[in-house]
Every structure is written in C-alpha cells, then in structure tokens.
C-alpha positions as CSV (number, residue, x, y, z in Angstrom):
1,X,-44.1,0.1,64.4
2,X,-44.2,3.7,64.7
3,X,-41.5,6.4,63.8
4,X,-40.5,9.0,66.0
5,X,-41.3,12.4,64.4
6,X,-38.8,15.4,65.0
7,X,-40.2,18.5,65.2
8,X,-38.8,21.4,63.1
9,X,-36.1,23.8,64.9
10,X,-37.6,26.9,66.6
11,X,-35.5,30.3,65.7
12,X,-35.3,30.0,69.9
13,X,-33.7,26.5,69.4
14,X,-29.8,27.1,69.8
15,X,-27.6,26.4,66.9
16,X,-25.2,23.4,66.3
17,X,-21.5,23.1,67.2
18,X,-19.5,19.8,67.4
19,X,-17.9,19.4,70.4
20,X,-14.3,20.1,71.4
21,X,-12.3,16.6,73.0
22,X,-11.7,18.0,76.6
23,X,-8.3,16.1,76.7
24,X,-4.6,17.6,76.1
25,X,-3.6,16.4,72.4
26,X,-5.0,19.0,70.5
27,X,-2.8,21.3,72.9
28,X,-0.1,19.2,72.4
29,X,-0.1,19.0,68.5
30,X,-0.1,22.9,68.2
31,X,2.7,23.6,70.5
32,X,4.8,20.5,68.4
33,X,3.7,22.5,65.0
34,X,4.4,26.1,66.1
35,X,7.8,24.6,67.6
36,X,8.6,23.3,64.2
37,X,7.6,25.7,62.1
38,X,9.9,28.7,64.4
39,X,13.1,26.8,64.7
40,X,13.6,26.1,60.7
41,X,12.7,29.3,60.0
42,X,15.6,30.2,62.7
43,X,17.8,27.4,61.2
44,X,18.6,29.7,58.3
45,X,20.8,31.1,60.0
46,X,24.5,29.7,60.5
47,X,26.1,30.3,64.4
48,X,29.8,30.0,65.9
49,X,30.5,30.7,69.1
50,X,34.2,31.2,70.3
51,X,35.3,31.9,67.1
52,X,38.6,33.5,68.9
53,X,39.1,29.9,69.7
54,X,40.6,26.9,67.9
55,X,40.5,23.9,70.5
56,X,40.7,20.1,68.1
57,X,41.1,17.1,70.1
58,X,42.5,14.9,67.3
59,X,40.0,15.1,63.9
60,X,37.5,16.6,66.0
61,X,37.3,19.8,66.1
62,X,35.9,21.7,69.4
63,X,36.2,25.1,69.1
64,X,35.1,26.7,67.7
65,X,31.4,25.7,68.0
66,X,29.2,25.5,65.0
67,X,25.7,25.6,64.6
68,X,22.1,27.3,63.6
69,X,20.0,29.6,65.3
70,X,17.2,27.0,65.8
71,X,19.5,24.8,68.5
72,X,18.0,26.8,71.1
73,X,14.8,25.8,70.3
74,X,14.2,22.4,68.0
75,X,14.8,20.2,71.2
76,X,11.3,21.4,72.6
77,X,9.8,19.7,69.8
78,X,11.6,16.0,71.3
79,X,10.2,17.1,74.3
80,X,6.9,17.2,73.4
81,X,6.9,14.7,70.6
82,X,8.2,12.2,73.7
83,X,4.8,13.9,76.0
84,X,2.8,12.3,72.8
85,X,4.6,9.4,72.4
86,X,4.5,8.6,76.3
87,X,0.4,9.3,76.7
88,X,-1.2,8.8,73.8
89,X,0.9,6.7,71.9
90,X,3.2,6.0,68.4
91,X,-0.1,6.1,65.9
92,X,-1.9,9.1,67.7
93,X,2.1,10.7,67.4
94,X,2.8,9.8,64.2
95,X,-0.5,12.0,63.3
96,X,1.0,14.6,64.9
97,X,4.2,14.1,63.0
98,X,2.7,14.0,59.9
99,X,0.7,17.3,61.0
100,X,4.0,19.2,61.7
101,X,5.2,18.0,58.1
102,X,2.3,19.3,56.4
103,X,3.0,22.6,58.1
104,X,6.1,22.7,56.8
105,X,5.8,22.3,53.6
106,X,2.7,24.9,53.7
107,X,5.1,27.1,54.9
108,X,7.7,26.2,52.4
109,X,4.9,27.0,49.5
110,X,3.5,30.0,51.3
111,X,7.2,31.7,51.7
112,X,8.0,30.5,47.5
113,X,4.9,31.6,46.5
114,X,5.4,35.5,48.2
115,X,8.4,35.4,47.1
116,X,7.1,35.1,43.3
117,X,4.4,38.0,43.9
118,X,5.9,41.4,42.4
119,X,6.8,44.0,45.2
120,X,5.3,47.1,45.8
121,X,6.9,50.2,45.2
122,X,7.1,51.9,48.7
123,X,8.6,47.8,50.2
124,X,12.6,47.7,50.3
125,X,13.5,44.6,51.9
126,X,12.7,41.9,49.4
127,X,16.6,41.1,49.8
128,X,15.6,40.8,53.5
129,X,12.7,38.6,52.9
130,X,14.1,36.4,50.9
131,X,17.3,35.7,53.1
132,X,15.2,35.5,56.0
133,X,12.5,33.1,55.0
134,X,13.2,32.4,51.2
135,X,12.5,28.6,50.2
136,X,16.3,27.2,49.9
137,X,15.7,23.6,48.0
138,X,18.6,22.0,49.5
139,X,17.3,23.8,53.7
140,X,13.8,22.5,53.0
141,X,14.6,18.8,52.3
142,X,17.2,18.5,55.0
143,X,14.9,19.6,57.3
144,X,11.9,17.4,55.9
145,X,14.5,14.5,55.8
146,X,15.6,14.7,59.4
147,X,12.5,15.9,61.1
148,X,10.0,12.8,59.8
149,X,13.0,10.5,60.4
150,X,13.9,11.6,63.6
151,X,10.8,12.2,65.2
152,X,9.3,8.9,63.8
153,X,12.4,6.8,65.2
154,X,12.1,8.7,68.4
155,X,8.6,8.3,68.8
156,X,8.8,3.9,67.5
157,X,11.8,3.9,70.5
158,X,10.1,5.0,73.1
159,X,6.5,3.3,72.7
160,X,8.9,-0.2,72.3
161,X,10.9,0.3,75.8
162,X,7.3,1.5,77.3
163,X,5.7,-1.5,75.7
164,X,8.5,-3.6,78.4
165,X,8.7,-1.0,81.3
166,X,5.1,0.4,81.6
167,X,4.9,2.8,84.1
168,X,8.7,2.3,85.3
169,X,11.6,3.7,84.1
170,X,10.5,6.7,82.1
171,X,14.1,8.3,81.9
172,X,15.1,5.5,80.3
173,X,12.4,5.8,77.7
174,X,13.1,9.4,77.6
175,X,16.8,9.4,77.1
176,X,17.0,6.2,75.0
177,X,14.3,7.8,72.9
178,X,16.2,11.1,72.0
179,X,19.4,9.8,71.6
180,X,18.1,7.6,68.6
181,X,16.1,10.0,67.0
182,X,18.3,13.1,68.0
183,X,21.2,11.3,66.2
184,X,19.5,10.5,63.3
185,X,17.6,13.9,63.1
186,X,21.0,15.8,63.2
187,X,23.4,13.4,60.8
188,X,20.8,13.9,58.1
189,X,19.9,16.9,58.7
190,X,23.3,18.2,58.7
191,X,24.3,16.2,55.9
192,X,22.6,17.7,53.5
193,X,22.2,21.5,54.8
194,X,25.4,22.0,55.5
195,X,26.4,23.7,52.0
196,X,23.2,25.9,52.1
197,X,24.7,28.1,55.5
198,X,27.9,28.2,54.5
199,X,30.4,24.5,55.6
200,X,32.2,24.0,53.6
201,X,35.2,22.3,55.2
202,X,34.9,19.0,57.3
203,X,36.1,20.2,60.7
204,X,33.7,22.6,60.4
205,X,30.9,19.7,59.2
206,X,31.8,16.9,62.2
207,X,32.0,19.5,64.9
208,X,28.0,20.8,63.3
209,X,27.0,17.4,63.8
210,X,28.6,16.7,66.7
211,X,27.7,19.8,69.0
212,X,23.9,19.6,67.2
213,X,23.3,15.8,68.6
214,X,25.7,17.0,72.3
215,X,23.2,19.7,72.5
216,X,19.9,18.1,71.9
217,X,20.5,15.5,74.2
218,X,21.7,17.4,76.9
219,X,18.9,20.0,76.5
220,X,16.6,16.9,77.2
221,X,18.3,15.8,80.2
222,X,18.3,19.3,81.8
223,X,15.3,19.5,81.1
224,X,13.9,15.9,81.9
225,X,12.5,17.0,85.6
226,X,10.1,19.1,83.6
227,X,9.3,16.4,81.0
228,X,8.5,14.1,83.9
229,X,6.2,16.6,85.5
230,X,4.2,18.3,82.3
231,X,3.8,13.8,81.4
232,X,2.7,13.6,85.2
233,X,0.1,16.4,84.7
234,X,-1.1,15.7,81.4
235,X,-1.9,11.8,82.2
236,X,-3.8,12.5,85.4
237,X,-6.3,15.1,83.3
238,X,-6.1,12.9,80.1
239,X,-9.8,11.2,80.8
240,X,-8.6,8.5,78.6
241,X,-5.6,7.1,80.0
242,X,-5.4,3.9,82.2
243,X,-2.0,3.2,83.1
244,X,-0.7,-0.3,83.7
245,X,2.0,-0.5,86.2
246,X,2.6,-4.5,86.1
247,X,6.8,-3.7,85.9
248,X,8.5,-5.8,83.5
249,X,7.4,-7.7,81.1
250,X,8.6,-11.2,80.6
C-alpha cells in the first residue's frame, strides 16, 4: 500500500481560509444581537406619553402611557427571533439566544469596567456616561431574565405549532409565539426593573406591563406582512431548507 505524498507548499500557492456558509443564519444572528444590545441601552430611559391626561378604566391606568426608551426597537428582536425559529428550528434559535445573552453580559461587563477606569482631566461627561450605560444590577438582571425566558418560550411555541401545521398557518405561529414570549418577557422585566427606572406606584406598574405587552404584540401584528416576506425570502434562498407541506398532522 502506497501513501500519497503531498508536495510542499510553494510561495505562489494561495493562502488557506475557511469557507463561509452562504446561508442567512449568521446575518440574522448578528441583527438579532445588535437589536438586543441597542434596545437594552435605550431601555434605561423611562418614557411617558400624554402626561397631561389622567384616564383610568377600573384599576388600570390608561393615560399617561408609561414605558421605556427601548419600546420602539425591542419588538424587532422578536420578529428576527420568529424568522430564526421558522426557518432554522429551535436548536439553532436557542444558539442565537445564547449568543445574544452572552453579548449582553459582555456589554454589561465592558460598561462596568469602563466606569471603574480613571477619567482623564479633560473628560467632563463621567456623570452622563454613568447615567446612560452605567450597570444597574436590577436592570441587568431584569433584561437578562426577561430576554432569556421570553425568547426561549417564543421559539419553543413557534416550533411546536409548526410541528402541527407545517408550512400552513404561519400567522398563527407568529402571533401565538409572540403572545406567550412577549407576555413572559414583559412581566419578568417590568417586575424587576420598574423601581430602577422610577416607577413607584401600582397604577404605573400595571400601566407599564400592559402598555409594554400590548405594544410589542401590536408591532408583531403590524409588521407581519414584512415578516412573511422575509421568511419567504430566506426559505427560498436557504440551500438547506426543505419544506414539508402535508398540512395538519393527525
């Protein structure tokens, strides 16, 4: 038996590089992680709309609307999470969720280390820096706990529904998973973070939870046509996706 002998490399030979997967998974994970990081920084600001109004329905305060600065961006994380779950399944989405979780921890650690570093004589914005990106333990715990539970539930519910419906009734998967995931995320986050952003009354807290949940769910419904198109686009161009269209299973 003869062994093949490889010729030694020559200076003219091309350098070796690993191949990059041509699918969209890496891009979706990057967008997912960026959305989480940005929205969690924005969420450090408490926001109130219609502050001159005072409208209540029973024990629930309708106006003013109390929320946080991440309200307009954070729902995008669930939209991207839905695309990941629908196209790549629970295991791949869980990996993306863990990457996002690790990124949030890395960001918090980096902000905390930067806070501890001595300021230069010419730097006059220490207080502003601490106020915006300073690590508030309660907010960090709230964000991480709400995100982890909410996203995992969102992905698990979508995949479970898809096991029954296959390629049909995408709207049911998107709405059902969002309702479960966003509700868990909102309740956990608001319960832990409310005091850290200045919410001190029961009425404000209930308003904070309801507004957050309703808003995030409403955004999912409003952008559903876009989500449909993105999912269809990725499915069509993802070389490893093989749809099964046999309808409802018994």
